C-alpha positions, 0 to 999 in steps of 0.5 A: 508411622512412628512406634509401629513395628514392621511386623504390625505394618505388614499385618495391617497392609497385607504386604510382606515384611521385605516389601515394607522394609523397601518402602521405608528405605525408599527416598520417596513414597512408592507410586505406580508408573505405567510404561508409555505405549507410544504413538502411531506417529512415532515410526514416521517422525523422522520422515516428518522432520525431513519434510519440515527441513526441506519446507518448514511451511508445509501444511499438515494436510500435505504431510499426512498425504505424504506419510500415508503411503508409508503406512500411517493410518492416524488422523488429523489431530495427532499430526497437527498437534505434533507439528505445532510442537516441532515446527518452530525448530525448523523455522528460521528464528529472526531477531530484531535490533532496535534502530536509531535514525540520524536526522535527515537520514531516511524517509520511508514511503508506502501506499495506503488504501482507504476502505471507502471510495471517494466521491469524484463528482457526477454521482461517481465514487472511485478507489483512492490511494494515499502515498504516505511518507514518514521521516525516520528521526522525527517521525513527521509524516505527510500524505498525498491522495492519488487514484492509481498506482502508475509511476507518474501518480506515485512520483507525484505522491512522493514529490508532494510528500517531500514538499509538505515535509519541507526538505530532502532526506538522504535516502528514500526507502520503499518496498518493492512497489510496482512502478518504482522497483524494476528487478533485483533491487534496481529502480525503474528508469522514471524513479531513477531519473526522479531521484537523480533530479533531487540528488537523493539515494533510494533503497528497496527493502527485501521481499516480504519484509515489512519490518524493514520500514516499520516507521511508516507501517506504524504511521499507517496503522495510526491513520487507519485508527485515527484519520479514517473512521467517521469521516466523509469527503465532498470530493478528492480536494476535500479529502486531501485538505482533511488529510493535510489538516490531520497531519498538521493538527494530529499526527505531527503535533501529538506526543509520540509514545516512543520518542517522548516528543512531538514530531513537529518539534523534532522536524525543526531539528531535522530540517536543519541538516536536510537538503533544501528543496530544489525546483520541483521535478517534472512528473507529468504525463506527456505525449505527442498527438496528431489532432484527429478529425473528431478533435478529442483526446482520450485519457483515463476513459474521459474525452477532452476536446481539442481546438478544431482549427488544429485538425491534422497538426501535432500537439504536445499533450501534458497531464498533471494532477489538476489539468490537461493541456495541449500545445501545437508543436509548430506554432505554440498555439494552445489546443486545450486546457481542461480541468482533469476529471477523476469521474470516468466516461465523461466527454468534456467540451470547451465552449470555444471548441463547440462554437468553432465546430458549429461554425465549421459545419455551417461553412462546409461546401455543398451544404444546403441552406435552409430558410429560417421563416418567421412563425408569424407566417404560419399563424397567418396560414392557419388563420 
């Protein structure tokens, strides 16, 4: 207040002249500052820091349980608010480097699980899985429908994806998928043999590190948003057909947001430096079986008939994704050839096997012969 003396200001405010002089000389207006009273948690913060240093993911409930015997009587909110503030300082901060892939360098794989089960015939549905592959350079993808995560089915899925892409990359990248990964970053014998036949390398990502295969993870996210919604399938073959069409017409033909190019166009460039496809590696299930007196073999809960004439002899059984066949080891005779059923608990009997069983029952020694009489004789008796 200009033009007002200190005496007048002191009179108006009721303050002493010295107080008025001190206020006028201060660089900022005076204000009341309350001394912080502190928090109930202050005496225990060092202990909380020690616990977080040992385990940065420790839950707030457990931390309260550990500091309660030390005298802490506060509630949940005060601890959770403090943990929300200080926990990031104890978590390892991770930075990511943008990765650029060279043509033909890697192909990332993963297993995607659709939400809805797929019809497999006979009124049954079954949970399916999709082996998804995505090339690092072109982002071209492929998928194969399988019905288990067993090693032969996973290898079949890898083989079908690679043959759909039309060439071989240098390295196959997987997470630590059971059936392919043994321990410590080592492959199972079956997966190592598969890669050896194709002359490709393998790489297993570290545990709990989905960012290491972000290319295929983003493709799976696109499948969940674009392929799966609103679709229905007649059977597993229809599902595979629709999946192949979706990759050809949608996923690989779209303008990729990151690449600013179509994956199908970059795939042509990538195939030029990739290895040519060799003969397909054998991924079928195979085992030797002695034909039992009840001539059936069981696979995936279904019973398939065998030639009754081969009872007691050993046969080589072979199961692929479409057929089940068996061949006699000593003579090479075909013991059976059946279309594989993905429906469960079925008995599949070939017509020729049923006829052979019927004829053998009639030829058994000691079996009483029953006369087959004309119905006209019974009509005469009734009349």
